[in-house]
Residue, then its C-alpha position, 0 to 999 in steps of 0.5 A: m385144778r385141771f390135771i396134766k392127763d386131762l389137758t388137750e391140745g389147743e387149750r389154754v392153761n392158767e394153773v399150777y404146777l411143779c417144775r420138776k426140771k429146768q434147763t437153759a438151751l438154744t435154739k438152731a438160730g442160737k437163741p436162748y429157751e428155757s426147757l422145763a418139766l412140769q408135774d401133777k399126780t397124774g404125770t408130767l408135761d414138757a414146757k417151753i419159755w421161748e423168750p426166758g427174759s421177757m415181761g410176765i417171766d419171773d425168777y423161779d428155780e427147780l422144784d418151786y411150785v409155779f403158776v404158768t399161763g400158756e397154750i397147749t400145742s403138740f410136738q412130735g406126737a406129744l403134748q407141750l405147753n407154750i408158757k407166756r406168763l410164770r411166777v412162783a405160786s404162793e402158799g395157799e395156791y396149791i395143795a402139795a398132795d395134788y403133784l406127787p404121784c401116791s399109792e392108790r391105797d391108804v398108807d395108815e391102813m397099809y402100815q397097820e397091816l404090815m405091823a400086824l405081820v411084825q406083831s405075829i413074829k414069835a421070836p422076841y428078839m426079832r420082833n424087837l428088832l423090827f420094833s426099834f425101827f417101825e414103831e419109832q414115829k420119825f422113822a415110820d413117818k419117813f417110811k410111809f411117805h417115801s417111794a421104793a424106786k425112782s421109776v420102774h416100780h413104786g415109784f410114788v408117794g407110799g410106794l415103799l410101803e406097799h412094796t414092802l407089804g406086798v413083799a411080807k405077804n408073799c413071804d407069809f404065804y410062802a411060810q405057810m406053802y413050805p413049812m421048812l422056812d423059818r417064818d419068823l426070819l423070812l418076814a423079818a427079812a421081808v420087812l427090813h429088805d428095802i429100809g435102805k432105800m430111805t437113804e439111796l433116794s432122796p424124799f418127795p419131790q425130788n425123788d432122786y438118788t442121793d450121793e450115799g444111794q449112788l456110791l453104796g446102793h440100798i442093799m449095802i446101806g440097809a444091811k448096814q443099818v440092819e447090823e447097827r440096830i441088831a448090836t442094841i437088841p440084847d441076846f440077838p443069836a449071832v447066827k440068826e444075825r448072819e441069816l438076816i443079814h444074808c437075806i438082805l444081801a441077797h435079796h436081788g437074787e442075782l449078782e447082775y441085779g446088783s445083789p452082793k451075794k446070791p441066796a444061800i438059805a432057803e429063806a434068802v431064796a424065798l425072799s428074793f422070789a417074793d421081791n422079784l415078783d411084787a416088783k414085776m406085778e407093779t411094773m406090769k400094773e404100772a406099764l398097763g395102767n392107761v391101756a382100757p380094760n377091753d383094749v387087747r391090743w398088743q402094746g408093743f416092745n417093753r424092755l423091761f419085759d424084754s416081750n410085747i406085752r398087752r392086757t389079759s382078754p375079758e372073760e367074754f372074749 
């Protein structure tokens, strides 16, 4: 397969890609054309069909895997595919995993690592709550596959698991550093803090906000799911329920960042910092992902950091 990141101007393409978006528009002369966003696991490619009704252009829809023939051109400094022929690909012509961005880590290994942290929780009621979610096979499969975001950070298959594990490991470290923290409460909150994203965002290949996600958001959705599940756990202390729900509601740290509540207990403070740290480090990793290891040139203003950013200089500098 010829991946998008490897394409060059002037190259002729005969490949299958995922049609991420499809839009009909008009040229300045009033002639209709179709604009597509094609995708594989390495990136996206702008594509155009200048004569949609011509021979060789079959019917297709968004999220179809399409076999396209065309030539790579350049438009305003970016590569573009000028499509001459298109048809919907048949099963066996593509492997779905080649078209979805995926975690660099093995999802099963990450899940085992996460469950080891769950097993380390001492309070039976808190451990049973987590088991009721994460030992259920359907939930586990969905959790492993889901992203943590539409964009910005961990927006790939396995992203929700990778982010959750990162936050949980940060919280485990915080609990060792600061004995005042209730480790059971903090770890449980870390593991559960983003489960609402499985409802907020549709699964791949869509990976877009659902109606419920737009109206409620993952924080409210997740808090409600946890509250409903706690009702099925015998002898779950009411005060720990309130504290756990509070941690979930406050995990973005500030009202302007979407938290319905600001952190009011130490565990909520720790969780908000653990969440922010893991998200920011992944965001920086993704922002510098295409920069060579020895390239220490400034990359320009990055809106996510509100700063000009660059790679750290290697040791030999």
